[in-house]
VOTI-621145 format. One record per atom (N, C-alpha, C): residue number from 1; chain; atom name; x, y, z. Coordinates in Angstrom, 2 decimals. Last residue first. Layout:
% VOTI-621145
NUM:A:CA:X:Y:Z
...
This chain:
% VOTI-621145
259:A:N:111.89:51.18:97.37
259:A:CA:112.57:52.08:96.35
259:A:C:114.13:52.07:96.80
258:A:N:109.18:48.64:97.64
258:A:CA:110.78:49.23:97.98
258:A:C:111.17:50.10:96.86
257:A:N:107.22:47.32:96.53
257:A:CA:106.96:48.05:97.45
257:A:C:108.21:48.82:98.09
256:A:N:108.54:45.70:94.51
256:A:CA:107.53:46.85:94.09
256:A:C:107.27:47.60:95.25
255:A:N:110.33:43.60:95.12
255:A:CA:110.86:45.07:94.91
255:A:C:109.80:46.13:94.64
254:A:N:110.21:41.10:95.68
254:A:CA:109.63:41.76:96.50
254:A:C:110.09:43.17:96.51
253:A:N:111.05:38.96:93.78
253:A:CA:112.04:39.37:94.75
253:A:C:111.45:40.51:95.60
252:A:N:108.50:38.62:92.26
252:A:CA:109.45:37.27:92.98
252:A:C:110.44:37.77:93.83
251:A:N:108.46:41.29:91.08
251:A:CA:107.47:40.71:92.18
251:A:C:107.94:39.57:92.84
250:A:N:110.53:41.54:89.48
250:A:CA:110.51:42.36:90.45
250:A:C:109.35:41.92:91.60
249:A:N:110.30:39.59:88.04
249:A:CA:111.48:39.37:88.65
249:A:C:111.10:40.36:89.83
248:A:N:107.79:40.33:86.52
248:A:CA:107.86:39.22:87.18
248:A:C:108.96:39.05:88.08
247:A:N:109.07:42.74:85.21
247:A:CA:107.92:42.93:86.29
247:A:C:107.76:41.72:87.02
246:A:N:110.94:41.60:83.49
246:A:CA:111.41:42.54:84.65
246:A:C:110.21:42.61:85.71
245:A:N:109.15:40.30:81.90
245:A:CA:110.02:39.67:82.55
245:A:C:110.60:40.28:83.68
244:A:N:107.58:42.70:80.69
244:A:CA:107.08:41.31:81.47
244:A:C:108.03:40.73:82.37
243:A:N:109.89:43.97:79.48
243:A:CA:109.09:44.53:80.50
243:A:C:108.26:43.52:81.36
242:A:N:110.43:41.96:77.61
242:A:CA:111.47:42.29:78.61
242:A:C:110.73:43.06:79.64
241:A:N:107.99:42.16:75.97
241:A:CA:108.60:40.98:76.65
241:A:C:109.63:41.03:77.67
240:A:N:107.97:44.92:75.08
240:A:CA:106.94:44.48:76.10
240:A:C:107.41:43.19:76.67
239:A:N:110.43:44.76:73.57
239:A:CA:110.37:45.66:74.83
239:A:C:109.28:45.21:75.63
238:A:N:109.69:43.10:71.52
238:A:CA:110.78:42.90:72.47
238:A:C:110.85:43.42:73.60
237:A:N:107.48:44.69:70.35
237:A:CA:107.24:43.48:70.94
237:A:C:108.48:42.91:71.94
236:A:N:108.99:46.95:69.58
236:A:CA:107.96:46.99:70.53
236:A:C:107.57:45.75:71.35
235:A:N:110.77:45.79:67.75
235:A:CA:111.33:46.54:68.85
235:A:C:110.18:46.59:70.03
234:A:N:108.65:44.84:65.85
234:A:CA:109.70:43.95:66.39
234:A:C:110.27:44.52:67.77
233:A:N:107.70:47.35:64.99
233:A:CA:106.72:46.04:65.66
233:A:C:107.53:45.25:66.44
232:A:N:109.66:48.63:63.59
232:A:CA:108.96:49.10:64.87
232:A:C:108.08:48.06:65.78
231:A:N:110.12:46.55:61.62
231:A:CA:111.32:46.85:62.66
231:A:C:110.68:47.63:63.91
230:A:N:107.72:46.88:60.24
230:A:CA:108.10:45.57:60.91
230:A:C:109.22:45.70:61.90
229:A:N:107.85:49.40:59.48
229:A:CA:106.81:49.02:60.30
229:A:C:107.13:47.77:60.83
228:A:N:109.86:49.74:57.61
228:A:CA:109.96:50.47:58.78
228:A:C:108.80:50.01:59.90
227:A:N:108.90:47.73:55.80
227:A:CA:110.33:47.56:56.71
227:A:C:110.26:48.34:57.89
226:A:N:106.81:49.22:54.71
226:A:CA:106.65:47.82:55.49
226:A:C:107.90:47.45:56.32
225:A:N:108.35:51.35:53.49
225:A:CA:107.28:51.45:54.62
225:A:C:107.07:50.27:55.37
224:A:N:109.75:49.91:51.73
224:A:CA:110.37:50.68:52.92
224:A:C:109.48:50.90:53.95
223:A:N:107.92:48.66:50.14
223:A:CA:108.93:47.88:50.79
223:A:C:109.49:48.63:51.91
222:A:N:106.77:51.03:48.90
222:A:CA:105.88:50.08:49.85
222:A:C:106.67:49.37:50.78
221:A:N:108.37:53.89:48.53
221:A:CA:108.40:52.48:48.32
221:A:C:107.45:51.80:49.30
220:A:N:105.65:56.60:48.41
220:A:CA:106.98:56.11:49.06
220:A:C:107.10:54.67:48.66
219:A:N:103.36:57.80:47.76
219:A:CA:104.40:57.72:46.76
219:A:C:105.92:57.07:47.26
218:A:N:101.70:57.61:49.89
218:A:CA:101.47:56.43:48.83
218:A:C:102.49:56.54:47.86
217:A:N:102.64:59.92:51.16
217:A:CA:102.81:58.53:51.77
217:A:C:102.90:57.52:50.72
216:A:N:104.38:61.98:49.14
216:A:CA:102.99:61.76:49.84
216:A:C:103.29:60.36:50.27
215:A:N:107.02:64.53:49.18
215:A:CA:106.62:63.21:48.77
215:A:C:105.30:62.93:49.82
214:A:N:108.76:66.66:49.64
214:A:CA:107.31:66.95:49.33
214:A:C:106.55:65.73:48.71
213:A:N:111.15:66.65:50.65
213:A:CA:111.14:66.37:49.27
213:A:C:109.74:66.54:48.73
212:A:N:110.78:67.04:53.55
212:A:CA:111.91:67.84:52.75
212:A:C:111.87:67.76:51.34
211:A:N:108.74:65.52:54.17
211:A:CA:109.01:66.86:54.70
211:A:C:109.62:67.70:53.73
210:A:N:109.04:63.08:52.89
210:A:CA:107.69:63.79:53.09
210:A:C:107.91:65.14:53.32
209:A:N:111.74:62.39:53.54
209:A:CA:111.38:62.55:52.20
209:A:C:109.85:63.00:52.00
208:A:N:111.69:62.36:56.15
208:A:CA:112.59:63.34:55.73
208:A:C:112.08:63.56:54.29
207:A:N:110.27:59.86:56.63
207:A:CA:109.64:61.39:57.04
207:A:C:110.44:62.43:56.42
206:A:N:112.14:58.23:55.70
206:A:CA:110.82:58.24:55.14
206:A:C:110.03:59.73:55.40
205:A:N:114.30:58.42:57.74
205:A:CA:114.49:58.79:56.27
205:A:C:113.08:58.93:55.43
204:A:N:112.83:57.85:60.15
204:A:CA:113.34:58.97:60.01
204:A:C:113.63:59.53:58.23
203:A:N:112.28:55.03:59.49
203:A:CA:111.12:55.89:59.75
203:A:C:111.61:57.32:59.37
202:A:N:114.96:54.03:59.79
202:A:CA:114.10:53.92:58.42
202:A:C:113.06:55.00:58.53
201:A:N:115.82:54.87:62.43
201:A:CA:116.46:55.20:61.15
201:A:C:115.62:55.18:59.91
200:A:N:114.19:53.98:64.63
200:A:CA:114.08:55.40:64.26
200:A:C:114.77:55.68:62.79
199:A:N:116.15:51.25:65.33
199:A:CA:115.04:52.16:65.60
199:A:C:115.25:53.41:65.24
198:A:N:117.67:49.42:62.62
198:A:CA:117.89:50.36:63.68
198:A:C:116.55:51.19:64.25
197:A:N:117.37:48.49:60.29
197:A:CA:117.06:47.77:61.29
197:A:C:117.29:48.40:62.70
196:A:N:118.89:49.95:58.41
196:A:CA:117.55:49.83:58.36
196:A:C:116.68:49.28:59.56
195:A:N:121.65:49.46:58.73
195:A:CA:120.95:50.55:59.48
195:A:C:119.44:50.69:59.47
194:A:N:122.10:47.44:56.94
194:A:CA:122.32:47.03:58.46
194:A:C:121.41:48.24:59.21
193:A:N:122.33:49.04:54.45
193:A:CA:121.57:48.01:54.74
193:A:C:121.32:47.60:56.19
192:A:N:122.11:52.65:54.54
192:A:CA:122.93:51.53:54.60
192:A:C:122.18:50.32:55.06
191:A:N:120.12:54.37:54.19
191:A:CA:120.09:53.75:52.94
191:A:C:121.24:52.35:53.29
190:A:N:119.97:55.77:56.50
190:A:CA:119.29:54.68:56.38
190:A:C:119.51:53.70:55.21
189:A:N:123.31:56.90:57.93
189:A:CA:122.35:56.98:56.65
189:A:C:121.41:55.59:56.58
188:A:N:123.23:57.82:61.34
188:A:CA:123.54:56.96:60.40
188:A:C:122.62:56.85:58.97
187:A:N:121.63:59.74:62.71
187:A:CA:122.66:60.24:61.86
187:A:C:123.19:59.19:60.75
186:A:N:119.75:58.21:64.08
186:A:CA:119.30:59.23:63.37
186:A:C:120.33:59.56:62.35
185:A:N:121.43:56.63:65.73
185:A:CA:120.46:56.06:64.71
185:A:C:119.74:56.95:63.83
184:A:N:122.54:58.41:67.21
184:A:CA:123.32:57.46:66.27
184:A:C:122.46:57.16:65.28
183:A:N:120.54:59.49:68.65
183:A:CA:121.22:60.40:67.99
183:A:C:121.91:59.59:66.99
182:A:N:120.08:57.18:70.24
182:A:CA:119.18:57.64:69.42
182:A:C:119.77:58.65:68.20
181:A:N:122.55:57.10:71.72
181:A:CA:122.25:55.91:71.08
181:A:C:121.12:56.40:69.76
180:A:N:122.04:59.47:73.20
180:A:CA:123.06:59.54:72.43
180:A:C:123.12:58.36:71.50
179:A:N:119.89:58.48:74.86
179:A:CA:119.73:59.49:74.01
179:A:C:120.86:59.90:73.00
178:A:N:120.92:56.21:76.30
178:A:CA:119.90:56.05:75.19
178:A:C:119.71:57.18:74.40
177:A:N:122.75:57.73:78.01
177:A:CA:123.39:56.70:76.98
177:A:C:122.15:56.37:75.87
176:A:N:120.81:58.91:79.45
176:A:CA:121.67:59.77:78.71
176:A:C:122.36:58.80:77.62
175:A:N:119.50:56.90:80.84
175:A:CA:118.60:57.96:79.84
175:A:C:119.79:58.63:79.06
174:A:N:121.27:55.96:82.98
174:A:CA:121.15:55.34:81.71
174:A:C:120.42:55.92:80.56
173:A:N:120.68:57.90:84.83
173:A:CA:121.92:58.00:84.25
173:A:C:121.88:57.08:83.03
172:A:N:118.27:56.74:85.80
172:A:CA:118.10:58.08:85.17
172:A:C:119.59:58.19:84.52
171:A:N:117.42:54.53:87.42
171:A:CA:118.27:54.24:86.06
171:A:C:118.39:55.56:85.26
170:A:N:116.55:53.26:90.13
170:A:CA:117.24:54.71:89.68
170:A:C:118.16:54.06:88.27
169:A:N:115.12:50.66:90.06
169:A:CA:114.63:51.85:90.75
169:A:C:115.45:52.98:90.04
168:A:N:115.75:48.08:89.17
168:A:CA:116.69:48.71:89.50
168:A:C:116.38:50.11:90.33
167:A:N:113.05:47.11:88.53
167:A:CA:114.01:46.05:89.27
167:A:C:114.96:46.83:89.88
166:A:N:111.50:49.14:87.39
166:A:CA:110.70:48.36:88.29
166:A:C:112.01:47.52:89.27
165:A:N:113.36:49.99:85.56
165:A:CA:113.09:50.79:86.51
165:A:C:112.32:50.01:87.50
164:A:N:113.22:47.84:83.70
164:A:CA:114.54:47.99:84.58
164:A:C:114.33:49.01:85.72
163:A:N:110.91:48.55:82.53
163:A:CA:111.07:47.12:83.28
163:A:C:112.23:47.16:84.20
162:A:N:111.27:50.90:81.31
162:A:CA:110.22:50.85:82.48
162:A:C:110.48:49.50:83.21
161:A:N:113.13:50.22:79.35
161:A:CA:113.65:50.89:80.46
161:A:C:112.54:50.93:81.70
160:A:N:111.26:48.55:77.67
160:A:CA:112.55:48.19:78.31
160:A:C:113.21:48.78:79.51
159:A:N:109.55:50.86:77.03
159:A:CA:109.14:49.43:77.88
159:A:C:110.36:48.69:78.59
158:A:N:111.44:52.33:75.43
158:A:CA:110.66:52.80:76.78
158:A:C:110.23:51.73:77.59
157:A:N:111.94:50.62:73.29
157:A:CA:112.95:50.80:74.24
157:A:C:112.33:51.47:75.62
156:A:N:109.25:50.82:72.32
156:A:CA:109.76:49.58:72.73
156:A:C:110.93:49.56:73.73
155:A:N:109.04:53.53:71.56
155:A:CA:108.42:53.05:72.89
155:A:C:108.82:51.43:73.38
154:A:N:111.05:53.39:69.63
154:A:CA:111.36:54.18:70.77
154:A:C:110.37:53.74:72.02
153:A:N:109.49:51.82:67.74
153:A:CA:110.62:51.38:68.43
153:A:C:111.20:51.97:69.61
152:A:N:107.33:53.45:67.29
152:A:CA:107.10:52.15:67.91
152:A:C:108.39:51.55:68.47
151:A:N:107.98:55.58:65.91
151:A:CA:108.19:55.89:67.25
151:A:C:107.77:54.40:68.04
150:A:N:107.48:55.06:63.19
150:A:CA:108.84:55.27:63.48
150:A:C:108.98:55.25:65.18
149:A:N:104.47:54.87:63.20
149:A:CA:105.47:53.53:62.87
149:A:C:106.90:53.88:63.56
148:A:N:104.13:57.52:63.98
148:A:CA:103.63:56.39:64.76
148:A:C:104.44:55.24:64.56
147:A:N:105.08:58.78:61.57
147:A:CA:105.52:59.06:62.83
147:A:C:105.37:58.06:63.79
146:A:N:103.48:57.91:59.39
146:A:CA:104.95:57.56:59.68
146:A:C:105.71:57.76:60.92
145:A:N:101.04:58.91:60.36
145:A:CA:101.24:57.41:60.23
145:A:C:102.73:57.09:60.15
144:A:N:101.81:61.83:59.90
144:A:CA:101.15:60.99:61.14
144:A:C:101.41:59.62:61.19
143:A:N:102.63:62.24:57.24
143:A:CA:103.41:62.45:58.43
143:A:C:102.97:61.63:59.66
142:A:N:100.11:62.14:55.77
142:A:CA:101.47:61.29:55.32
142:A:C:102.40:61.34:56.42
141:A:N:98.41:63.94:56.80
141:A:CA:97.85:62.67:56.35
141:A:C:98.98:61.56:56.23
140:A:N:100.04:66.32:57.17
140:A:CA:99.63:65.54:58.18
140:A:C:99.15:64.19:57.84
139:A:N:102.42:67.68:55.51
139:A:CA:101.25:66.97:55.12
139:A:C:100.87:65.93:56.19
138:A:N:104.18:70.01:55.44
138:A:CA:103.40:69.45:56.75
138:A:C:102.42:69.01:56.14
137:A:N:107.23:70.73:54.08
137:A:CA:105.84:70.01:53.65
137:A:C:105.34:69.52:54.89
136:A:N:109.15:73.41:55.83
136:A:CA:109.00:72.11:55.11
136:A:C:107.51:71.80:54.97
135:A:N:110.78:76.33:55.47
135:A:CA:109.46:75.47:56.05
135:A:C:109.17:74.42:55.40
134:A:N:113.36:77.89:57.22
134:A:CA:113.13:76.82:56.10
134:A:C:111.90:76.00:56.50
133:A:N:114.08:79.56:58.95
133:A:CA:113.64:80.22:57.90
133:A:C:113.12:79.08:56.77
132:A:N:114.94:78.64:61.40
132:A:CA:115.94:78.34:60.30
132:A:C:115.49:79.08:59.01
131:A:N:112.98:79.59:63.11
131:A:CA:114.55:80.02:63.39
131:A:C:115.31:80.07:62.07
130:A:N:110.66:78.30:61.97
130:A:CA:110.87:79.88:61.94
130:A:C:112.30:80.39:62.42
129:A:N:111.55:75.78:62.39
129:A:CA:111.42:76.21:61.16
129:A:C:111.44:77.60:61.17
128:A:N:111.45:75.63:65.16
128:A:CA:112.77:75.34:64.53
128:A:C:112.69:75.83:63.04
127:A:N:108.65:76.20:65.79
127:A:CA:109.82:77.01:66.51
127:A:C:111.32:76.99:65.41
126:A:N:107.37:74.14:64.69
126:A:CA:107.50:75.42:63.98
126:A:C:108.42:76.50:64.39
125:A:N:108.52:72.03:66.50
125:A:CA:108.63:71.99:64.81
125:A:C:108.56:73.28:64.27
124:A:N:107.31:72.83:68.79
124:A:CA:108.69:72.79:68.62
124:A:C:109.21:72.79:67.19
123:A:N:104.70:72.06:68.21
123:A:CA:104.96:73.75:68.40
123:A:C:106.62:73.81:68.40
122:A:N:105.17:69.41:68.07
122:A:CA:104.78:70.02:66.65
122:A:C:105.11:71.87:66.90
121:A:N:105.71:68.55:70.34
121:A:CA:106.64:68.58:69.31
121:A:C:106.16:69.24:68.13
120:A:N:103.34:69.15:71.72
120:A:CA:104.40:69.85:72.14
120:A:C:105.55:69.84:71.16
119:A:N:101.88:67.10:70.58
119:A:CA:101.37:68.62:70.41
119:A:C:102.61:69.50:70.71
118:A:N:103.17:64.85:71.03
118:A:CA:102.97:65.32:69.93
118:A:C:102.69:66.58:69.64
117:A:N:102.88:64.92:73.87
117:A:CA:104.25:65.04:73.55
117:A:C:104.24:65.31:72.00
116:A:N:100.18:64.11:74.27
116:A:CA:100.62:65.50:74.66
116:A:C:102.06:65.84:74.06
115:A:N:100.13:61.69:72.91
115:A:CA:99.18:62.71:72.48
115:A:C:99.75:64.13:72.84
114:A:N:101.91:60.13:74.49
114:A:CA:102.27:60.42:73.08
114:A:C:101.45:61.55:72.67
113:A:N:100.76:60.39:77.12
113:A:CA:101.99:60.89:76.91
113:A:C:102.25:61.15:75.38
112:A:N:98.52:58.78:76.44
112:A:CA:98.35:60.07:76.80
112:A:C:99.64:60.84:76.72
111:A:N:99.78:56.19:75.79
111:A:CA:99.01:56.92:74.83
111:A:C:98.85:58.37:75.20
110:A:N:101.13:55.68:78.15
110:A:CA:102.09:55.88:77.17
110:A:C:101.08:56.59:75.89
109:A:N:98.94:55.04:80.01
109:A:CA:99.79:56.31:80.16
109:A:C:100.66:56.66:78.97
108:A:N:97.89:53.03:78.83
108:A:CA:97.10:54.21:78.74
108:A:C:97.98:55.35:79.05
107:A:N:99.78:51.30:79.42
107:A:CA:99.48:51.32:78.13
107:A:C:98.74:52.84:77.83
106:A:N:99.69:51.05:82.07
106:A:CA:100.78:51.91:81.52
106:A:C:100.73:52.05:80.11
105:A:N:97.06:50.03:82.38
105:A:CA:97.44:51.50:83.12
105:A:C:98.62:51.90:82.49
104:A:N:97.46:47.70:81.62
104:A:CA:96.68:48.52:80.80
104:A:C:96.78:50.01:81.27
103:A:N:99.36:46.54:83.45
103:A:CA:99.69:46.81:82.01
103:A:C:98.88:47.66:81.21
102:A:N:97.70:46.48:85.93
102:A:CA:98.78:47.33:85.72
102:A:C:99.32:47.64:84.11
101:A:N:94.01:46.63:85.75
101:A:CA:95.42:45.97:85.47
101:A:C:96.59:46.91:85.14
100:A:N:91.54:47.70:86.36
100:A:CA:92.03:47.91:84.84
100:A:C:93.41:46.96:84.67
99:A:N:91.26:47.72:88.92
99:A:CA:90.71:46.73:88.16
99:A:C:91.07:46.64:86.66
98:A:N:94.30:48.27:90.79
98:A:CA:93.34:48.70:89.92
98:A:C:92.73:47.56:89.10
97:A:N:96.64:47.25:92.24
97:A:CA:95.17:46.97:92.81
97:A:C:93.96:47.52:91.98
96:A:N:98.57:48.08:90.90
96:A:CA:98.31:46.88:90.92
96:A:C:96.89:46.31:91.31
95:A:N:98.83:50.83:91.99
95:A:CA:98.52:50.65:90.74
95:A:C:98.28:48.91:90.38
94:A:N:99.82:50.16:94.62
94:A:CA:98.41:50.67:94.21
94:A:C:97.93:50.43:92.89
93:A:N:102.64:49.91:94.26
93:A:CA:102.01:48.78:94.46
93:A:C:100.33:48.96:94.42
92:A:N:103.36:52.76:93.80
92:A:CA:103.32:51.88:92.76
92:A:C:102.51:50.54:92.90
91:A:N:103.43:54.65:95.83
91:A:CA:102.11:54.31:95.21
91:A:C:102.15:53.38:94.11
90:A:N:105.58:55.75:96.79
90:A:CA:105.06:54.66:97.32
90:A:C:103.98:54.24:96.96
89:A:N:106.98:57.77:95.59
89:A:CA:106.10:58.18:96.29
89:A:C:105.30:57.00:97.13
88:A:N:109.02:56.25:94.27
88:A:CA:109.44:57.13:95.06
88:A:C:108.43:57.61:96.20
87:A:N:107.35:54.66:92.47
87:A:CA:107.94:54.02:93.47
87:A:C:108.51:54.94:94.60
86:A:N:106.25:56.84:90.85
86:A:CA:105.26:55.90:91.60
86:A:C:106.19:55.28:92.66
85:A:N:108.63:57.73:89.75
85:A:CA:108.07:58.49:90.47
85:A:C:107.10:57.83:91.31
84:A:N:109.41:55.54:87.97
84:A:CA:110.16:55.80:89.10
84:A:C:109.64:56.77:90.17
83:A:N:107.05:55.35:86.52
83:A:CA:107.37:54.33:87.31
83:A:C:108.37:54.74:88.45
82:A:N:107.41:57.86:85.06
82:A:CA:106.45:57.64:85.93
82:A:C:106.56:56.46:86.86
81:A:N:110.17:57.49:83.79
81:A:CA:109.83:58.42:84.73
81:A:C:108.65:58.30:85.66
80:A:N:109.26:55.24:82.08
80:A:CA:110.24:55.10:83.00
80:A:C:110.10:56.20:84.18
79:A:N:107.45:56.67:80.48
79:A:CA:106.94:55.31:81.22
79:A:C:107.77:55.32:82.21
78:A:N:109.23:58.63:79.18
78:A:CA:107.87:58.95:79.91
78:A:C:107.56:57.85:80.82
77:A:N:111.38:57.77:77.75
77:A:CA:111.55:58.21:79.20
77:A:C:110.24:58.50:79.63
76:A:N:110.29:57.38:75.13
76:A:CA:110.97:56.32:75.78
76:A:C:111.16:56.67:77.35
75:A:N:109.09:59.98:74.42
75:A:CA:108.55:58.81:74.33
75:A:C:109.05:57.63:75.26
74:A:N:111.01:61.92:74.55
74:A:CA:109.99:62.07:75.27
74:A:C:109.12:60.52:75.52
73:A:N:112.66:60.93:72.55
73:A:CA:113.18:61.18:73.84
73:A:C:111.87:61.27:75.01
72:A:N:111.02:60.81:70.27
72:A:CA:111.70:59.55:70.72
72:A:C:112.01:59.62:72.18
71:A:N:110.58:63.75:69.84
71:A:CA:109.29:62.63:70.24
71:A:C:109.73:61.43:70.83
70:A:N:113.31:64.46:69.38
70:A:CA:112.38:64.99:70.40
70:A:C:111.29:64.10:70.91
69:A:N:113.71:63.20:67.19
69:A:CA:114.34:62.95:68.42
69:A:C:113.76:63.18:69.40
68:A:N:112.09:64.07:65.11
68:A:CA:111.98:62.83:65.51
68:A:C:112.67:62.39:66.79
67:A:N:113.05:66.77:65.41
67:A:CA:111.73:66.59:65.56
67:A:C:111.35:65.10:66.02
66:A:N:115.66:66.55:64.53
66:A:CA:115.37:66.99:65.94
66:A:C:113.98:66.68:66.31
65:A:N:115.30:65.44:61.91
65:A:CA:116.00:64.79:62.90
65:A:C:115.63:65.13:64.33
64:A:N:114.13:67.68:60.59
64:A:CA:113.33:66.53:60.65
64:A:C:114.05:65.49:61.92
63:A:N:116.30:69.51:60.81
63:A:CA:114.98:69.83:61.63
63:A:C:114.14:68.67:61.64
62:A:N:118.45:68.16:59.73
62:A:CA:118.34:68.68:61.07
62:A:C:117.22:68.87:61.60
61:A:N:117.41:68.27:57.04
61:A:CA:117.45:66.95:57.62
61:A:C:117.94:67.28:58.99
60:A:N:117.42:70.92:56.25
60:A:CA:116.17:70.43:56.65
60:A:C:116.15:68.85:57.18
59:A:N:120.27:71.03:56.60
59:A:CA:119.35:71.93:57.47
59:A:C:118.08:71.26:57.74
58:A:N:121.10:69.39:54.37
58:A:CA:121.57:69.14:55.88
58:A:C:120.91:69.79:56.91
57:A:N:120.47:70.22:51.90
57:A:CA:119.80:69.30:52.32
57:A:C:119.98:68.89:53.88
56:A:N:124.00:70.82:51.51
56:A:CA:122.66:70.98:50.82
56:A:C:121.63:70.02:51.26
55:A:N:126.51:70.67:52.15
55:A:CA:125.69:70.75:53.18
55:A:C:124.28:70.90:52.64
54:A:N:128.05:71.16:49.77
54:A:CA:128.10:69.70:50.51
54:A:C:127.10:69.65:51.60
53:A:N:128.57:72.95:47.93
53:A:CA:127.13:72.65:48.32
53:A:C:127.04:71.50:49.08
52:A:N:131.56:74.89:48.61
52:A:CA:130.84:73.97:48.20
52:A:C:129.32:73.65:48.57
51:A:N:132.83:77.01:50.06
51:A:CA:132.25:77.39:48.81
51:A:C:131.23:76.18:48.36
50:A:N:132.37:77.65:53.46
50:A:CA:132.76:76.52:52.34
50:A:C:131.82:76.91:51.26
49:A:N:131.41:79.31:55.21
49:A:CA:132.89:79.41:54.94
49:A:C:133.12:78.39:54.12
48:A:N:128.77:79.02:55.42
48:A:CA:129.01:80.02:54.81
48:A:C:130.57:80.11:54.53
47:A:N:128.78:76.04:56.61
47:A:CA:128.36:76.45:55.16
47:A:C:128.81:77.63:54.58
46:A:N:129.56:77.03:59.10
46:A:CA:130.53:76.24:58.41
46:A:C:130.02:76.13:57.09
45:A:N:127.31:78.35:60.05
45:A:CA:128.79:79.17:60.01
45:A:C:129.79:78.13:59.01
44:A:N:125.55:76.43:59.99
44:A:CA:125.37:77.65:59.01
44:A:C:126.58:78.40:58.82
43:A:N:126.37:74.69:61.74
43:A:CA:126.27:74.28:60.47
43:A:C:126.38:75.44:59.58
42:A:N:125.94:76.33:63.92
42:A:CA:127.11:75.91:63.73
42:A:C:127.41:75.50:62.35
41:A:N:123.22:77.03:63.93
41:A:CA:123.97:77.84:63.64
41:A:C:125.53:77.47:63.34
40:A:N:122.27:74.06:64.49
40:A:CA:121.85:75.05:63.37
40:A:C:123.06:75.97:62.98
39:A:N:123.38:73.54:67.10
39:A:CA:123.72:72.86:65.96
39:A:C:123.35:73.40:64.57
38:A:N:122.47:75.55:68.58
38:A:CA:123.89:75.51:68.44
38:A:C:124.07:74.61:67.32
37:A:N:119.59:75.23:68.13
37:A:CA:120.15:76.35:67.83
37:A:C:121.60:76.21:67.72
36:A:N:119.38:72.79:69.69
36:A:CA:119.10:72.89:68.20
36:A:C:119.81:73.99:67.49
35:A:N:119.96:73.59:72.23
35:A:CA:120.86:72.47:71.38
35:A:C:120.68:72.38:69.97
34:A:N:117.86:74.92:72.76
34:A:CA:119.08:75.49:72.51
34:A:C:120.30:74.76:72.14
33:A:N:115.71:73.39:72.55
33:A:CA:115.76:74.38:71.59
33:A:C:117.18:74.90:71.44
32:A:N:116.24:71.77:74.85
32:A:CA:116.30:71.09:73.74
32:A:C:116.50:72.09:72.51
31:A:N:116.05:73.91:76.82
31:A:CA:117.46:73.20:76.75
31:A:C:117.36:72.35:75.21
30:A:N:113.38:74.42:76.45
30:A:CA:114.23:75.23:76.13
30:A:C:115.71:74.62:75.98
29:A:N:112.26:72.08:77.49
29:A:CA:111.98:72.68:75.98
29:A:C:112.97:73.57:75.54
28:A:N:112.95:71.98:79.96
28:A:CA:113.38:70.94:79.16
28:A:C:113.27:71.24:77.60
27:A:N:111.86:74.29:81.18
27:A:CA:113.08:74.12:81.08
27:A:C:113.72:72.93:80.21
26:A:N:109.07:73.75:81.09
26:A:CA:109.39:74.76:79.98
26:A:C:111.15:74.76:79.82
25:A:N:109.33:71.66:82.91
25:A:CA:108.87:71.41:81.69
25:A:C:109.01:72.50:80.66
24:A:N:109.96:73.23:85.28
24:A:CA:110.69:72.04:84.89
24:A:C:110.36:71.73:83.41
23:A:N:107.71:75.07:85.45
23:A:CA:109.31:75.31:85.29
23:A:C:110.09:74.37:84.78
22:A:N:105.44:73.25:85.94
22:A:CA:105.55:73.97:84.63
22:A:C:107.01:74.60:84.44
21:A:N:104.65:71.46:87.86
21:A:CA:106.07:71.78:87.81
21:A:C:106.37:72.33:86.31
20:A:N:101.95:71.88:87.42
20:A:CA:102.37:72.23:88.94
20:A:C:103.82:72.48:88.69
19:A:N:101.23:71.40:84.89
19:A:CA:100.98:72.69:85.39
19:A:C:101.61:72.90:86.72
18:A:N:101.99:68.64:84.80
18:A:CA:102.69:69.64:84.03
18:A:C:102.49:71.07:84.63
17:A:N:100.14:67.60:86.66
17:A:CA:101.54:67.43:86.94
17:A:C:102.25:68.56:85.89
16:A:N:97.93:68.21:85.44
16:A:CA:97.92:68.72:86.70
16:A:C:99.57:68.75:86.88
15:A:N:98.08:66.66:83.04
15:A:CA:97.87:68.04:82.96
15:A:C:98.29:68.82:84.25
14:A:N:98.07:63.80:84.20
14:A:CA:99.19:64.48:83.48
14:A:C:99.19:65.86:83.32
13:A:N:95.57:63.79:85.38
13:A:CA:96.77:63.76:86.26
13:A:C:97.92:64.14:85.50
12:A:N:93.98:63.84:83.29
12:A:CA:93.93:64.86:84.17
12:A:C:94.97:65.00:85.06
11:A:N:94.79:61.24:82.12
11:A:CA:95.03:62.62:81.12
11:A:C:94.81:63.78:82.43
10:A:N:94.18:59.61:84.01
10:A:CA:95.53:59.73:83.71
10:A:C:95.65:60.90:82.97
9:A:N:91.30:59.68:84.06
9:A:CA:92.09:60.28:85.27
9:A:C:93.61:60.41:85.06
8:A:N:90.43:59.10:81.55
8:A:CA:90.18:60.44:81.93
8:A:C:90.97:60.87:82.95
7:A:N:91.38:56.36:81.69
7:A:CA:92.20:57.19:80.69
7:A:C:91.75:58.80:81.14
6:A:N:89.59:55.26:83.74
6:A:CA:91.23:55.33:83.93
6:A:C:91.83:56.25:82.90
5:A:N:87.28:55.72:82.30
5:A:CA:87.49:56.49:83.70
5:A:C:88.92:56.55:83.85
4:A:N:87.57:54.02:80.22
4:A:CA:87.36:55.44:80.11
4:A:C:87.81:56.16:81.17
3:A:N:87.81:51.70:81.44
3:A:CA:89.05:52.03:80.74
3:A:C:88.99:53.48:80.55
2:A:N:85.38:51.26:82.59
2:A:CA:86.34:51.53:83.52
2:A:C:87.63:52.02:82.95
1:A:N:83.80:51.13:80.19
1:A:CA:83.59:52.40:81.27
1:A:C:84.86:52.49:82.31
């Protein structure tokens, strides 16, 4: 019952904060959509000037990549922003007094953020397809598991940033570096051997095969799916370990009550 009450409270708080700062929420979505439009129409202009078919499949890949990138950015930054805001408002220490435990509350916050962000990303996906006129295969039974597997690495990075936020407080500038790093992970071809071990890379390739090529989850190579799962779990485990180490350091240095 305690976990249910905590989950309900976190969900309610999330929607209240979204509604209260709706202008900021909408501004973020518009800015991401504008970046996508610049990328798409730029490639479209280049394709019109080029007689070759070198860009075949690139538009679909751009839609899939932006969809995954949007979920990844929302995913890794959500927990960090929550901890930064809690530290700014002076309520961070109060979370440790909860009978559910601080780590459980963080995990519940991540789950709620994922569900909300997934709904927003799906709307954004339809907006991208409507803009480009390219409608992809939306097999939810195949896409949903692959999205979860792919985002495990992003949330692992999120826990790392959450731990750094406990110790260093202001790490917003570092978010920009991670955003560009994730772009690199999505752009580098996942068929390159070492690229398979980057966060997002392998999963993005598998999701592309489902959405652009019409494959089903069970039609994908089992070795590739297991590799993506292993990579995601590994990044998540490392992220949780670093988060615990940073949390311990923040406690020992008395940083939880200061911003």
